[in-house]
MITORVEX-55927 format. One record per atom (N, C-alpha, C, O): residue number from 1; atom name; x negated, y negated, z negated. Coordinates in steps of 0.05 Angstrom, whole numbers, plus 5000, padded with zeros to 4 digits. Example, Ala and Ser with C-alpha at 12.3 -4.5 7.8 and 13.67 -1.06 7.14 Angstrom:
# residues 2
+-----+------+------+-------+------+
!  nr ! atom ! east ! north !   up !
+-----+------+------+-------+------+
!   1 !    N ! 4736 !  5114 ! 4844 !
!   1 !   CA ! 4754 !  5090 ! 4844 !
!   1 !    C ! 4736 !  5066 ! 4844 !
!   1 !    O ! 4715 !  5066 ! 4831 !
!   2 !    N ! 4743 !  5045 ! 4858 !
!   2 !   CA ! 4727 !  5021 ! 4857 !
!   2 !    C ! 4742 !  4999 ! 4843 !
!   2 !    O ! 4732 !  4977 ! 4839 !
+-----+------+------+-------+------+
//
This chain:
# residues 52
+-----+------+------+-------+------+
!  nr ! atom ! east ! north !   up !
+-----+------+------+-------+------+
!   1 !    N ! 5366 !  6908 ! 1507 !
!   1 !   CA ! 5340 !  6897 ! 1501 !
!   1 !    C ! 5330 !  6881 ! 1525 !
!   1 !    O ! 5331 !  6890 ! 1548 !
!   2 !    N ! 5320 !  6858 ! 1520 !
!   2 !   CA ! 5311 !  6840 ! 1541 !
!   2 !    C ! 5282 !  6845 ! 1547 !
!   2 !    O ! 5265 !  6848 ! 1529 !
!   3 !    N ! 5275 !  6847 ! 1573 !
!   3 !   CA ! 5247 !  6851 ! 1581 !
!   3 !    C ! 5233 !  6824 ! 1583 !
!   3 !    O ! 5245 !  6804 ! 1593 !
!   4 !    N ! 5208 !  6824 ! 1574 !
!   4 !   CA ! 5193 !  6799 ! 1577 !
!   4 !    C ! 5178 !  6800 ! 1603 !
!   4 !    O ! 5168 !  6821 ! 1611 !
!   5 !    N ! 5176 !  6778 ! 1616 !
!   5 !   CA ! 5161 !  6776 ! 1641 !
!   5 !    C ! 5133 !  6765 ! 1636 !
!   5 !    O ! 5130 !  6745 ! 1622 !
!   6 !    N ! 5114 !  6777 ! 1648 !
!   6 !   CA ! 5087 !  6767 ! 1646 !
!   6 !    C ! 5083 !  6747 ! 1669 !
!   6 !    O ! 5075 !  6756 ! 1691 !
!   7 !    N ! 5089 !  6722 ! 1665 !
!   7 !   CA ! 5088 !  6702 ! 1686 !
!   7 !    C ! 5060 !  6697 ! 1696 !
!   7 !    O ! 5056 !  6690 ! 1720 !
!   8 !    N ! 5040 !  6701 ! 1680 !
!   8 !   CA ! 5012 !  6697 ! 1689 !
!   8 !    C ! 5004 !  6716 ! 1711 !
!   8 !    O ! 4992 !  6707 ! 1731 !
!   9 !    N ! 5011 !  6741 ! 1707 !
!   9 !   CA ! 5003 !  6760 ! 1728 !
!   9 !    C ! 5021 !  6757 ! 1753 !
!   9 !    O ! 5013 !  6762 ! 1775 !
!  10 !    N ! 5046 !  6748 ! 1748 !
!  10 !   CA ! 5064 !  6743 ! 1771 !
!  10 !    C ! 5054 !  6720 ! 1788 !
!  10 !    O ! 5055 !  6722 ! 1813 !
!  11 !    N ! 5044 !  6699 ! 1776 !
!  11 !   CA ! 5033 !  6677 ! 1791 !
!  11 !    C ! 5009 !  6686 ! 1807 !
!  11 !    O ! 5005 !  6678 ! 1830 !
!  12 !    N ! 4992 !  6702 ! 1794 !
!  12 !   CA ! 4968 !  6712 ! 1808 !
!  12 !    C ! 4976 !  6729 ! 1832 !
!  12 !    O ! 4963 !  6728 ! 1853 !
!  13 !    N ! 4997 !  6746 ! 1829 !
!  13 !   CA ! 5006 !  6763 ! 1850 !
!  13 !    C ! 5018 !  6746 ! 1873 !
!  13 !    O ! 5013 !  6753 ! 1896 !
!  14 !    N ! 5032 !  6725 ! 1866 !
!  14 !   CA ! 5044 !  6708 ! 1887 !
!  14 !    C ! 5022 !  6694 ! 1903 !
!  14 !    O ! 5024 !  6692 ! 1927 !
!  15 !    N ! 5001 !  6685 ! 1889 !
!  15 !   CA ! 4979 !  6672 ! 1903 !
!  15 !    C ! 4964 !  6692 ! 1921 !
!  15 !    O ! 4958 !  6685 ! 1944 !
!  16 !    N ! 4960 !  6716 ! 1912 !
!  16 !   CA ! 4947 !  6736 ! 1928 !
!  16 !    C ! 4964 !  6743 ! 1953 !
!  16 !    O ! 4953 !  6747 ! 1975 !
!  17 !    N ! 4990 !  6744 ! 1949 !
!  17 !   CA ! 5008 !  6750 ! 1971 !
!  17 !    C ! 5007 !  6727 ! 1992 !
!  17 !    O ! 5006 !  6733 ! 2016 !
!  18 !    N ! 5007 !  6702 ! 1982 !
!  18 !   CA ! 5006 !  6680 ! 2001 !
!  18 !    C ! 4980 !  6680 ! 2016 !
!  18 !    O ! 4979 !  6675 ! 2041 !
!  19 !    N ! 4957 !  6686 ! 2003 !
!  19 !   CA ! 4931 !  6688 ! 2016 !
!  19 !    C ! 4931 !  6711 ! 2037 !
!  19 !    O ! 4921 !  6707 ! 2059 !
!  20 !    N ! 4943 !  6733 ! 2030 !
!  20 !   CA ! 4945 !  6756 ! 2048 !
!  20 !    C ! 4961 !  6749 ! 2073 !
!  20 !    O ! 4952 !  6755 ! 2096 !
!  21 !    N ! 4984 !  6736 ! 2069 !
!  21 !   CA ! 5001 !  6729 ! 2091 !
!  21 !    C ! 4987 !  6708 ! 2109 !
!  21 !    O ! 4989 !  6710 ! 2133 !
!  22 !    N ! 4973 !  6689 ! 2097 !
!  22 !   CA ! 4959 !  6669 ! 2112 !
!  22 !    C ! 4937 !  6682 ! 2129 !
!  22 !    O ! 4933 !  6675 ! 2153 !
!  23 !    N ! 4922 !  6701 ! 2118 !
!  23 !   CA ! 4901 !  6714 ! 2133 !
!  23 !    C ! 4913 !  6731 ! 2156 !
!  23 !    O ! 4902 !  6731 ! 2178 !
!  24 !    N ! 4935 !  6744 ! 2151 !
!  24 !   CA ! 4948 !  6760 ! 2172 !
!  24 !    C ! 4957 !  6741 ! 2194 !
!  24 !    O ! 4954 !  6748 ! 2218 !
!  25 !    N ! 4968 !  6718 ! 2187 !
!  25 !   CA ! 4977 !  6699 ! 2208 !
!  25 !    C ! 4954 !  6689 ! 2224 !
!  25 !    O ! 4955 !  6688 ! 2249 !
!  26 !    N ! 4932 !  6682 ! 2211 !
!  26 !   CA ! 4908 !  6672 ! 2225 !
!  26 !    C ! 4897 !  6693 ! 2243 !
!  26 !    O ! 4889 !  6687 ! 2266 !
!  27 !    N ! 4896 !  6718 ! 2234 !
!  27 !   CA ! 4886 !  6740 ! 2250 !
!  27 !    C ! 4904 !  6744 ! 2275 !
!  27 !    O ! 4894 !  6748 ! 2297 !
!  28 !    N ! 4930 !  6744 ! 2271 !
!  28 !   CA ! 4948 !  6748 ! 2293 !
!  28 !    C ! 4946 !  6725 ! 2313 !
!  28 !    O ! 4947 !  6730 ! 2337 !
!  29 !    N ! 4943 !  6701 ! 2304 !
!  29 !   CA ! 4940 !  6678 ! 2321 !
!  29 !    C ! 4914 !  6680 ! 2338 !
!  29 !    O ! 4914 !  6674 ! 2362 !
!  30 !    N ! 4892 !  6689 ! 2326 !
!  30 !   CA ! 4867 !  6693 ! 2340 !
!  30 !    C ! 4870 !  6714 ! 2362 !
!  30 !    O ! 4861 !  6711 ! 2385 !
!  31 !    N ! 4883 !  6737 ! 2355 !
!  31 !   CA ! 4888 !  6758 ! 2375 !
!  31 !    C ! 4905 !  6748 ! 2398 !
!  31 !    O ! 4899 !  6754 ! 2421 !
!  32 !    N ! 4927 !  6734 ! 2391 !
!  32 !   CA ! 4945 !  6724 ! 2412 !
!  32 !    C ! 4930 !  6704 ! 2430 !
!  32 !    O ! 4933 !  6705 ! 2454 !
!  33 !    N ! 4915 !  6686 ! 2418 !
!  33 !   CA ! 4900 !  6667 ! 2434 !
!  33 !    C ! 4880 !  6681 ! 2453 !
!  33 !    O ! 4877 !  6673 ! 2476 !
!  34 !    N ! 4866 !  6701 ! 2443 !
!  34 !   CA ! 4847 !  6716 ! 2460 !
!  34 !    C ! 4862 !  6730 ! 2483 !
!  34 !    O ! 4852 !  6731 ! 2505 !
!  35 !    N ! 4885 !  6741 ! 2477 !
!  35 !   CA ! 4901 !  6754 ! 2497 !
!  35 !    C ! 4910 !  6735 ! 2519 !
!  35 !    O ! 4908 !  6741 ! 2543 !
!  36 !    N ! 4920 !  6712 ! 2511 !
!  36 !   CA ! 4928 !  6691 ! 2530 !
!  36 !    C ! 4905 !  6682 ! 2547 !
!  36 !    O ! 4907 !  6679 ! 2571 !
!  37 !    N ! 4882 !  6677 ! 2533 !
!  37 !   CA ! 4858 !  6668 ! 2548 !
!  37 !    C ! 4849 !  6689 ! 2568 !
!  37 !    O ! 4841 !  6681 ! 2590 !
!  38 !    N ! 4850 !  6714 ! 2561 !
!  38 !   CA ! 4842 !  6735 ! 2580 !
!  38 !    C ! 4861 !  6735 ! 2604 !
!  38 !    O ! 4851 !  6738 ! 2627 !
!  39 !    N ! 4887 !  6731 ! 2600 !
!  39 !   CA ! 4905 !  6729 ! 2623 !
!  39 !    C ! 4899 !  6705 ! 2640 !
!  39 !    O ! 4901 !  6707 ! 2665 !
!  40 !    N ! 4892 !  6683 ! 2628 !
!  40 !   CA ! 4885 !  6659 ! 2644 !
!  40 !    C ! 4860 !  6664 ! 2659 !
!  40 !    O ! 4858 !  6658 ! 2683 !
!  41 !    N ! 4839 !  6676 ! 2647 !
!  41 !   CA ! 4814 !  6681 ! 2660 !
!  41 !    C ! 4817 !  6700 ! 2684 !
!  41 !    O ! 4803 !  6698 ! 2704 !
!  42 !    N ! 4836 !  6719 ! 2681 !
!  42 !   CA ! 4841 !  6738 ! 2703 !
!  42 !    C ! 4859 !  6727 ! 2725 !
!  42 !    O ! 4864 !  6740 ! 2745 !
!  43 !    N ! 4870 !  6703 ! 2720 !
!  43 !   CA ! 4888 !  6691 ! 2740 !
!  43 !    C ! 4916 !  6703 ! 2739 !
!  43 !    O ! 4931 !  6699 ! 2758 !
!  44 !    N ! 4923 !  6716 ! 2717 !
!  44 !   CA ! 4950 !  6728 ! 2715 !
!  44 !    C ! 4971 !  6706 ! 2712 !
!  44 !    O ! 4994 !  6711 ! 2720 !
!  45 !    N ! 4964 !  6684 ! 2701 !
!  45 !   CA ! 4982 !  6662 ! 2698 !
!  45 !    C ! 4967 !  6637 ! 2692 !
!  45 !    O ! 4943 !  6638 ! 2684 !
!  46 !    N ! 4980 !  6614 ! 2696 !
!  46 !   CA ! 4967 !  6588 ! 2691 !
!  46 !    C ! 4982 !  6574 ! 2669 !
!  46 !    O ! 5006 !  6572 ! 2669 !
!  47 !    N ! 4967 !  6565 ! 2649 !
!  47 !   CA ! 4980 !  6551 ! 2627 !
!  47 !    C ! 4991 !  6524 ! 2636 !
!  47 !    O ! 4979 !  6510 ! 2652 !
!  48 !    N ! 5014 !  6517 ! 2625 !
!  48 !   CA ! 5026 !  6491 ! 2631 !
!  48 !    C ! 5034 !  6478 ! 2604 !
!  48 !    O ! 5041 !  6491 ! 2585 !
!  49 !    N ! 5032 !  6452 ! 2605 !
!  49 !   CA ! 5040 !  6436 ! 2581 !
!  49 !    C ! 5071 !  6438 ! 2580 !
!  49 !    O ! 5084 !  6438 ! 2601 !
!  50 !    N ! 5083 !  6438 ! 2556 !
!  50 !   CA ! 5112 !  6438 ! 2553 !
!  50 !    C ! 5124 !  6414 ! 2568 !
!  50 !    O ! 5114 !  6392 ! 2566 !
!  51 !    N ! 5146 !  6419 ! 2581 !
!  51 !   CA ! 5161 !  6397 ! 2594 !
!  51 !    C ! 5152 !  6391 ! 2622 !
!  51 !    O ! 5163 !  6374 ! 2635 !
!  52 !    N ! 5132 !  6406 ! 2632 !
!  52 !   CA ! 5123 !  6400 ! 2659 !
!  52 !    C ! 5134 !  6420 ! 2679 !
!  52 !    O ! 5129 !  6418 ! 2703 !
+-----+------+------+-------+------+
//
């Protein structure tokens, strides 16, 4: 017997997953940026442009 797929709910779940992943990425980027900035403020390292 063949199972039918409810594509409507699948599309909604995919969209929710993409939104969740995007929020997690943005949150991680904010935390990483704050961490790097704290290191710069403390003089632990100096940021350099790539290739310099």
